[in-house]
C-alpha positions as CSV (number, residue, x, y, z in Angstrom):
1,M,150.0,30.1,142.3
2,T,151.4,27.4,144.8
3,A,154.4,25.5,144.3
4,Q,156.9,23.1,146.5
5,P,160.2,24.6,146.8
6,S,163.1,23.1,145.5
7,G,166.7,22.7,146.8
8,P,168.1,23.5,149.8
9,S,165.4,25.0,152.6
10,M,166.6,28.4,154.2
11,G,164.8,27.7,157.8
12,T,160.8,27.9,157.5
13,P,159.6,28.2,154.5
14,S,156.8,30.8,153.2
15,T,153.4,29.5,152.7
16,D,153.1,32.0,150.1
17,R,154.9,31.2,147.0
18,Q,154.9,32.2,143.2
19,T,156.6,30.0,140.7
20,L,158.0,31.6,137.9
21,D,160.0,31.4,134.9
22,E,161.8,34.7,134.0
23,P,164.8,36.3,133.0
24,A,166.3,37.7,136.3
25,A,168.6,40.8,136.0
26,V,171.3,40.2,138.8
27,R,174.1,41.8,139.8
28,F,177.0,39.7,141.9
29,T,180.0,40.7,144.2
30,G,183.5,40.3,142.7
31,T,183.5,36.9,144.4
32,G,180.4,35.6,142.3
33,V,177.7,35.6,145.2
34,P,174.3,37.7,144.6
35,L,173.9,41.2,145.7
36,A,171.1,42.6,144.0
37,L,168.0,41.4,141.8
38,R,166.1,44.1,139.6
39,W,162.8,42.5,139.7
40,R,159.0,44.0,138.7
41,G,160.5,48.0,138.2
42,S,162.4,47.5,141.9
43,I,165.8,46.4,142.9
44,W,165.6,43.9,145.9
45,Q,169.2,44.0,147.2
46,V,170.5,41.1,149.0
47,I,170.4,40.1,153.1
48,G,171.8,37.5,154.9
49,E,174.0,34.5,153.7
50,P,173.0,33.3,150.2
51,M,172.2,29.2,149.9
52,Q,174.3,27.9,146.2
53,W,173.7,24.4,144.9
54,S,174.5,22.6,141.9
55,S,172.4,19.9,140.3
56,S,173.4,18.2,137.2
57,N,171.7,16.2,134.7
58,S,172.0,14.3,131.0
59,W,171.6,16.1,127.9
60,W,171.4,14.7,124.3
61,E,173.2,16.5,122.0
62,P,172.3,15.5,118.3
63,D,174.5,14.5,115.8
64,T,174.3,13.9,112.2
65,T,177.1,11.0,112.8
66,P,176.2,7.4,112.4
67,L,176.3,7.1,115.7
68,G,173.4,9.6,116.2
69,G,174.8,12.1,118.9
70,S,176.2,12.0,122.6
71,G,175.2,12.6,125.5
72,S,176.6,15.1,127.7
73,V,176.4,16.2,131.8
74,I,174.9,19.8,132.1
75,T,175.1,21.4,135.6
76,T,172.5,23.6,136.5
77,R,173.5,26.4,139.2
78,S,170.9,27.9,141.7
79,W,171.0,30.6,144.6
80,R,168.4,31.3,147.3
81,F,168.6,34.7,149.0
82,R,166.4,36.7,151.1
83,A,165.7,40.3,149.7
84,Q,164.2,43.6,150.4
85,T,163.7,46.7,148.2
86,G,164.3,49.1,151.7
87,P,164.8,48.6,155.5
88,A,160.5,48.5,155.8
89,S,160.0,46.5,152.6
90,P,158.9,42.8,152.8
91,V,161.4,40.2,153.0
92,L,160.9,37.8,149.7
93,E,162.9,34.8,149.3
94,F,164.2,34.3,145.5
95,D,165.2,31.3,143.6
96,I,167.6,32.2,140.6
97,S,169.3,29.6,138.6
98,A,171.6,29.2,135.5
99,D,171.9,26.6,133.0
100,P,174.1,26.3,130.3
101,R,171.7,25.8,127.8
102,W,170.4,29.6,128.3
103,Q,171.3,33.3,128.0
104,G,172.1,34.4,131.7
105,W,169.9,33.8,135.3
106,R,166.4,33.1,135.4
107,L,164.1,33.5,138.5
108,H,162.1,30.2,139.6
109,R,160.6,31.3,142.9
110,V,159.6,33.7,145.1
111,A,158.2,33.1,148.4
112,G,157.1,35.8,151.4
113,P,154.1,38.2,152.4
114,T,151.0,38.5,150.2
115,G,151.0,40.6,147.5
116,F,154.0,40.2,145.4
């Protein structure tokens, strides 16, 4: 599958991308920075400096009152980082995000060498 990256870019993006929407098992440092990701049976250790951003959208919350509900702002937190399984493995770029409406983190994009 091919998709355009979303969010900030980390240099020159790869032309090989895979768009996903699956739960992400992510381990973070004590300060909240991604440290490792479990994906397809492997542990991908973050290398370099991850990039973080957030986006906010309006979300309608239904209500049974005569006014019919109220809107609120939902803020989605996202990270983009490069990771590899070992010193000789390929380096892939991952996009993950967390939305208060979901449980946990989700993996949305993987970019890197062909053959994920």
